[in-house]
C-alpha positions as CSV (number, residue, x, y, z in Angstrom):
1,M,0.1,-0.2,0.1
2,L,1.4,3.1,-0.2
3,A,0.7,4.1,2.8
4,N,3.7,1.7,3.1
5,T,6.0,3.2,0.4
6,A,5.8,6.6,2.3
7,R,6.6,4.9,5.8
8,L,9.6,3.3,4.1
9,A,10.6,6.3,1.9
10,L,11.0,8.2,5.3
11,L,12.8,5.5,7.0
12,T,15.1,5.8,4.5
13,I,15.8,9.1,4.6
14,A,16.9,8.3,8.8
15,V,18.5,5.3,7.6
16,G,20.5,6.8,4.8
17,L,21.8,9.9,7.5
18,G,22.9,7.2,9.3
19,Q,21.0,7.4,11.8
20,P,18.9,4.9,13.3
21,L,15.0,5.1,13.5
22,M,15.0,5.0,17.4
23,A,18.2,6.5,18.4
24,A,18.5,8.8,21.6
25,E,19.3,12.5,21.1
26,S,22.8,13.3,21.7
27,A,25.4,16.0,21.4
28,T,27.4,15.2,18.0
29,S,24.4,14.0,16.0
30,P,20.5,15.5,14.6
31,T,18.0,15.0,17.1
32,V,16.1,12.0,16.3
33,H,12.8,11.5,18.3
34,R,11.2,8.1,19.5
35,I,8.2,7.9,17.0
36,N,6.4,4.6,18.2
37,L,5.9,2.6,15.2
38,S,4.6,-0.8,16.4
39,P,0.9,-1.7,17.0
40,D,0.3,-0.7,20.8
41,Q,0.2,2.5,20.3
42,Q,-1.0,4.0,24.0
43,R,-3.2,6.6,22.3
44,I,-3.8,10.0,23.8
45,R,-7.5,9.5,25.5
46,A,-10.2,11.8,26.2
47,P,-12.4,11.5,29.6
48,R,-16.4,10.9,28.0
49,N,-17.6,14.3,26.5
50,E,-21.9,13.9,28.5
51,A,-22.4,17.3,26.7
52,A,-21.7,15.0,23.1
53,I,-23.0,12.1,24.4
54,A,-26.6,13.7,25.2
55,Q,-26.6,15.2,21.5
56,I,-26.5,11.9,19.6
57,P,-30.0,11.7,18.5
58,T,-32.2,9.2,20.2
59,G,-31.9,5.6,18.4
60,F,-29.0,6.7,16.3
61,K,-27.8,3.6,14.5
62,F,-24.0,3.6,14.7
63,A,-22.5,1.6,11.9
64,Q,-21.8,-1.4,14.7
65,P,-23.5,-0.6,17.9
66,G,-21.2,0.6,20.5
67,K,-18.6,1.4,18.5
68,F,-17.5,4.7,16.3
69,T,-16.6,3.5,12.9
70,V,-14.2,5.4,10.9
71,A,-12.7,5.6,7.4
72,V,-9.5,6.2,7.1
73,S,-7.4,6.2,3.7
74,G,-4.1,3.9,3.3
75,T,-3.2,6.4,1.1
76,A,-2.8,9.4,3.4
77,G,0.4,8.4,4.4
78,P,2.8,9.5,7.6
79,P,2.2,10.9,9.9
80,L,-1.6,11.1,8.2
81,A,-2.1,7.6,8.5
82,L,-0.1,4.4,8.3
83,L,0.4,0.9,9.1
84,A,2.5,0.0,11.9
85,S,5.3,-2.6,12.2
86,D,3.0,-5.2,12.2
87,D,1.6,-4.4,8.3
88,K,-2.3,-4.2,9.3
89,T,-2.8,-1.8,12.4
90,T,-3.3,1.7,11.2
91,I,-1.9,4.5,13.2
92,G,-0.9,7.9,13.0
93,S,-2.2,11.1,14.2
94,E,-5.8,10.4,11.9
95,A,-6.1,6.7,14.0
96,D,-5.6,9.1,17.5
97,T,-8.1,11.8,16.3
98,A,-11.0,8.8,16.1
99,Q,-9.6,7.9,19.3
100,L,-10.1,11.3,20.9
101,V,-14.4,11.5,19.2
102,A,-14.3,7.7,20.1
103,D,-14.0,8.5,23.9
104,S,-15.7,11.4,23.8
105,L,-18.8,9.8,22.8
106,G,-18.5,7.0,24.9
107,L,-18.1,4.5,22.2
108,Q,-15.4,1.5,21.4
109,L,-13.1,2.8,17.8
110,N,-13.0,0.9,15.4
111,V,-10.8,1.7,12.2
112,V,-11.5,0.8,9.3
113,Q,-9.1,0.6,6.4
114,A,-10.5,2.1,3.3
115,S,-9.3,3.6,-0.1
116,W,-9.9,7.8,-1.3
117,E,-12.7,6.2,-3.8
118,D,-14.8,4.1,-1.5
119,W,-15.1,6.7,1.7
120,P,-18.0,8.6,-0.1
121,L,-20.3,5.9,-0.8
122,G,-19.3,3.9,2.2
123,V,-20.2,7.4,4.4
124,S,-23.4,7.9,2.8
125,S,-23.9,4.1,2.8
126,G,-23.8,4.3,6.7
127,K,-21.3,1.1,5.8
128,Y,-18.8,3.9,8.0
129,D,-19.7,6.7,11.2
130,A,-17.5,9.0,9.6
131,V,-14.3,8.8,7.5
132,I,-11.0,11.2,9.7
133,S,-9.0,11.2,6.5
134,N,-7.3,14.4,5.6
135,V,-10.8,15.0,4.1
136,T,-11.0,19.2,2.6
137,V,-13.9,21.0,3.4
138,T,-15.8,22.2,-0.2
139,E,-18.8,23.3,-2.3
140,A,-19.1,20.5,-3.6
141,R,-18.7,17.9,-0.6
142,K,-21.2,20.5,1.3
143,K,-24.5,19.4,-0.1
144,R,-23.5,15.5,0.2
145,F,-21.6,15.2,3.9
146,D,-21.5,17.3,6.8
147,F,-18.6,18.5,7.6
148,A,-16.3,19.3,11.9
149,T,-13.2,20.6,11.5
150,Y,-10.2,19.5,13.6
151,R,-6.8,20.8,11.3
152,Q,-5.9,23.4,9.0
153,D,-5.3,22.0,5.5
154,V,-1.1,23.6,5.4
155,L,1.4,23.8,3.0
156,G,4.7,24.2,4.7
157,F,8.6,25.4,3.8
158,Y,11.1,23.4,5.1
159,V,14.9,23.8,4.8
160,K,18.2,22.0,6.3
161,A,18.6,22.0,9.8
162,N,21.4,24.6,9.8
163,S,20.3,26.6,6.5
164,R,20.7,30.3,6.6
165,I,16.9,30.4,5.7
166,T,15.1,31.8,8.4
167,S,11.3,32.4,7.5
168,I,9.8,32.4,4.2
169,K,6.4,34.3,4.3
170,Q,5.9,36.2,0.7
171,A,7.4,36.0,-2.4
172,S,10.7,38.2,-2.5
173,D,11.9,35.3,0.1
174,I,11.7,33.0,-2.3
175,A,14.0,35.6,-4.7
176,G,17.2,33.4,-6.5
177,L,16.2,30.1,-4.1
178,K,16.2,26.6,-5.5
179,I,12.5,25.4,-4.6
180,I,11.0,21.3,-4.8
181,V,7.7,21.8,-5.5
182,G,5.1,19.1,-7.0
183,S,4.1,19.9,-10.6
184,G,0.5,21.1,-11.3
185,T,-0.2,21.1,-7.5
186,N,-1.4,24.3,-6.1
187,Q,1.7,24.9,-4.0
188,E,3.2,25.3,-7.5
189,K,0.5,27.5,-8.4
190,V,1.6,29.6,-5.7
191,L,5.1,29.7,-6.1
192,L,4.4,30.5,-9.8
193,A,2.4,33.3,-8.4
194,W,5.3,34.6,-5.7
195,N,7.8,34.4,-8.9
196,E,5.1,36.1,-11.3
197,E,5.1,38.9,-8.5
198,N,9.5,39.7,-8.1
199,E,9.8,39.6,-11.9
200,K,7.6,42.4,-12.2
201,A,9.3,43.1,-9.2
202,G,12.7,43.6,-10.7
203,I,13.5,40.2,-8.3
204,K,15.1,37.3,-9.3
205,P,12.5,34.3,-9.3
206,A,12.9,31.0,-7.3
207,L,14.2,27.9,-9.5
208,L,11.3,25.8,-9.7
209,Q,13.0,21.8,-9.0
210,Y,10.7,18.8,-9.9
211,Y,11.3,15.5,-7.9
212,D,9.1,12.6,-8.1
213,D,11.0,10.1,-5.5
214,V,10.1,11.6,-2.2
215,A,13.1,10.6,-0.3
216,A,14.9,12.0,-2.8
217,A,13.5,15.1,-2.4
218,Q,14.1,15.2,1.4
219,L,17.6,14.2,0.9
220,A,18.6,17.4,-1.9
221,V,17.1,19.5,1.0
222,Q,19.5,18.1,3.2
223,S,22.3,17.7,1.5
224,G,22.1,21.9,0.5
225,R,21.5,20.6,-3.2
226,V,18.1,22.4,-3.2
227,D,17.6,25.5,-0.6
228,A,14.1,24.4,0.4
229,T,11.3,22.2,-0.5
230,F,7.0,23.5,-0.8
231,G,4.4,21.2,-0.3
232,P,2.0,19.4,2.1
233,N,3.5,19.9,6.0
234,A,2.6,16.6,7.1
235,L,5.2,14.8,5.2
236,S,7.4,16.9,5.7
237,A,7.3,17.2,9.5
238,Y,7.2,13.6,9.8
239,S,10.3,13.6,8.2
240,Q,11.4,16.8,11.2
241,A,10.3,14.6,13.4
242,L,12.1,11.3,12.4
243,T,15.5,13.2,11.6
244,N,15.9,16.9,13.2
245,G,18.0,17.1,9.5
246,I,14.9,19.6,7.9
247,R,13.1,22.6,9.7
248,L,9.6,25.2,8.6
249,V,10.7,28.1,7.8
250,G,6.9,29.0,6.5
251,I,3.3,27.8,5.8
252,V,0.6,28.9,3.2
253,N,-2.8,27.8,4.2
254,G,-3.6,24.9,1.7
255,G,-6.4,26.4,0.0
256,W,-4.5,29.3,-1.3
257,P,-5.7,32.0,-2.1
258,R,-8.7,30.9,-0.2
259,R,-8.4,28.8,3.3
260,A,-8.7,25.3,3.0
261,D,-10.1,23.0,6.3
262,I,-9.7,19.6,7.0
263,A,-12.7,18.0,8.9
264,V,-14.3,14.7,10.2
265,T,-17.2,13.9,7.6
266,T,-20.3,12.4,7.8
267,R,-23.8,11.8,6.3
268,K,-25.6,14.8,5.6
269,D,-28.5,16.1,7.9
270,N,-27.9,12.6,9.9
271,G,-27.6,14.0,13.3
272,L,-23.8,12.9,14.1
273,I,-22.4,16.1,12.8
274,Q,-23.0,18.2,16.3
275,P,-22.1,15.5,18.8
276,I,-18.7,15.4,16.6
277,H,-18.2,18.7,17.0
278,T,-18.9,18.8,20.8
279,A,-16.4,16.4,21.4
280,L,-13.3,17.9,19.5
281,Q,-14.4,21.8,21.3
282,G,-14.0,19.2,24.7
283,V,-10.9,17.8,23.5
284,I,-9.3,21.3,21.9
285,A,-10.1,22.8,25.6
286,G,-8.8,20.2,27.6
287,G,-5.6,19.5,25.5
288,Q,-5.4,16.1,24.2
289,Y,-6.1,17.6,20.7
290,D,-2.8,19.5,21.1
291,Q,-0.8,16.4,22.8
292,V,-2.2,14.2,19.6
293,L,-1.1,17.3,17.4
294,Q,2.7,17.4,19.1
295,R,3.1,13.5,19.0
296,W,3.1,13.6,14.6
297,G,4.9,17.0,14.3
298,L,1.3,18.3,13.8
299,D,1.3,21.7,15.7
300,V,1.2,24.3,12.7
301,E,-2.1,23.0,11.3
302,R,-4.1,23.1,14.9
303,I,-7.2,25.2,15.3
304,D,-8.2,26.8,18.0
305,Q,-12.0,25.6,17.4
306,S,-14.1,23.5,15.6
307,Q,-16.7,24.6,13.2
308,I,-19.5,22.9,11.5
309,N,-20.1,22.7,7.8
310,P,-17.3,26.5,7.3
311,P,-17.0,27.9,3.5
312,G,-15.9,24.9,1.4
313,L,-13.0,25.0,-1.4
314,P,-15.1,26.6,-4.9
315,D,-16.9,23.4,-7.3
């Protein structure tokens, strides 16, 4: 599965740098955080949220009685979703978030691996109670599903740990830099727009670099062959957590120039989104939400409060 491919690619980064994956910190080598890839996750847990439980519609039929059945796409990739060392247990920030919601609703968590193509029908048919799998709120999806937000969709600029670059926030900051970006992506659109802005101002444009291989791209940054990589924050955040060979110097919302939000997704108008929203508000206030994000290096994607069906990206 692609999730495992991504996991192995990032493990290759650690090994390629001569760093054992679970090494302790030392004064002579980069910090390597202890990331638990075993099926025994010892997840952050949340207390029952009686207010959320009271909002579950009377007689609501969960996919499995007494359980919160959540679809997580196996292709999301680390740190969002990947297979544990047993090659069958789904772990990652999405499963951890699902655990918080299940605990809050007084239910047992049942994580189901689902393809990206399968989840819409699965949620609509009641096969899954919800999907927690990096789903962005769009106006088209809002016609069929309800949403309760739990993360920002964030793009990140990452540079090698000892780079002279300290901040990338605007067009002038990328002048003359070699930046890895995916072809045909929204992040490429950002850089092309910034290059156009720089050229109009008589400033050097950035030199866009295209890599098909994740590990090769990360190593190019860490070796100094390129200045930065710009893409979905989560994957680079995971690499940073593994080896500390790169660091974050700037973020852009993934929906640029609009805002994009990631949300728990349920069937439209089935009454479940309100208790899920209340559950999310509870774990945000209680601190468990922040603990999950910190565990997977996703702090910059945090939100201050969950929203139900916020404005989505246009059709």
